[in-house]
Each structure stands twice: as C-alpha cells, then as structure tokens.
N, C-alpha and C positions, 0 to 999 in steps of 0.2 A: 291320753287319744293321741297325741301326735307320736311318744313312740313307740306307741302296737302300731302306725301308718307303717314308720321308719319301717319295722323288722321287719313289717307285710312286704312290703317293696323291696324287701333286698333276702328273704324269701324267694321270690316271684325271681330276681332276679339272678340266683347260685342256682335256683333249678332248672331257669332258662340257658346260661350259661353249663349246663352240667346236660343239656338235651345234644349243644352245638357243640359239635365230637371231631375233627375233620374228620374226614376217612381214606386209612393208608394200604389196608389191606382186601386182596380178592375176596376175604370173607365180613370184614366190616363194609366193601363198594354191597355184597351180598342181603346184608343184613340191612342197611340202608335204602337199595331198588327195592327192597321188599316193603319194607314202612312206605314207600312210594306207592306200590298197587292199592298196601288198603287203603292208605291217605286217596288216591286217585279212585275208586272203588265209590269212599264215601262221599267226596268230591259229584261223582257223578248220580250218585245217590239223592243227595243233597238236592245236583239238578230239578231230579225229575219230581219231586216233591213239590220243589218251589222253596226249600229253607236254603238261601241262597249267602246265608250267613253265615251255616254251615258250611257249605261247600267253600267258602273263602274262608274259611277256618284250615279245609281241607289243606286247600291249597298252598296255604302260609306253611304247612308242613312237607309239603312237596317239593319248597322251592328254601327250604332251612336243611332239605337229606342233597338238596342240590347242589345249595352251595357246601353242603361238606362235602360234597362227593367229586368235587373241580378238582382236590386236595391229587387225590388221587390221580387219575390221567395228568395231574402238573409229574408227580416222581416220575409217572411210567413214559412223559414226552410223545407221549398220543394229541399232538395238537388240533384233529381231526375229533380227539370227543370232545374237551374243551368250547372249543367252538360248538359245538353239541350243546354242551351243557351250557352254556351263555345264553343259548338260542327258545330252549328249554324255558330256563328263567324270564328269556325278554318277553315268551307265551304266557306262561304263567302270568307275569307283573300285567299283560296284556286282558288278560282273561279276568285279575282279579279287578284288574279297572271297572270292564263293563256290566261286572258285579256288584261296584259299587254306587254303581247307576240308584234311579231315583224315578219311575220304576224299574226293575232286573223286567230287558228285554231281553229273553227266555230263546229269542233265534238268533242273537248277537253271540248271548250265553251260549249256548252249546254249540259253534261256531268256532267259539274261541275256545276251548274247551276240545274242538278238534281239533283246535291247530298246535294243544301242548299236544295231544298225540300225536302225531304226526311227528316231530321234533323228538321227543321222544322215543323214536320209532328211528328216528336215524341215527341215535349213537345204535340202537339194539342192530339194525341193519351186521351190524360190523365188529360189534360190541359182545352181542349177549345170545344164547341157545336158548334151545325146548331139552330141558334133561329130560328122562329117563318118565319122571311123574309130573309130566309141561311144565311144570316149574321155569322159570327164565333165571338163567345161568349167565357166568362169563363165562364167553366161549375160549372152550381150549386153545392156548400158544398165541391167543389176539394183545400179550401184553410183552408178549419177549418171556425169557426164561424161566 
C-alpha cells in the first residue's frame, strides 16, 4: 500500500513539473495566454454557478501560467510587464483568499475577480492586441527585434 502511495505521489509531482514550463518565446507566450483565457472563462463560469472550488482550481491554473510567463518578460527586459505580471499574481492570491472563505461572499469574490481582470488589462494595453479573428496576440514590435 505504501509503495502505491509513493508511486502515485511521484506521478503527481512529475506531471505537475511537466505543466510548469518557463515561457521564453512569443509562441509559448501566446499558448500560455490562451490557457489563461480558457481558465478565466472557467473561473467566471464557476463563480456564476457557485462552484467556488472549481473557480479556485482555475485561478491556480492562471497563477501557474503567470508564473511561467514571467520569464518571457525577464528575457525581454520589460520591467513594466514584469511588474504587471506580479500584480496579476497578487490579485489572484487575493481572489483565492476570498474564494477560500466559508461561506464565500459572492460580491467580494466578484469584485476580486474584477481586480484580476483589471490587472491583466494593464499588460494587455501595452503588449497585446486583437488579431483579425479577434484573438489576443502579442502586439507586433512590442518586444523589439
């Protein structure tokens, strides 16, 4: 029994490390941000339906993507984007705290999620733009060369 638990724990740890990939290219950033978009939509759906645990799980996905994507901004020496990334993570932590309360204050949770969106928008205003299909992409020329 102990062996099975150890193997299971190792598999979970290994799969988690496979998910945590530092983002270093524009293509990887685009993929990460698309994951963030899907997780944010799932978070919002969880909030609307009162599935706060599901919302928290999706916030964790967003936080992981933000942590992974910070490397991109560090490599490109974009201090404002690094700061915005850190602010998003701080807002995610605050939202998670609200969603961890028992009972969850739905109004406070909605306000916290709105703050997450506002923090994301800070970076979007400078570094993201909508393409012809209305998808968010890295703004051409925003990182130089």
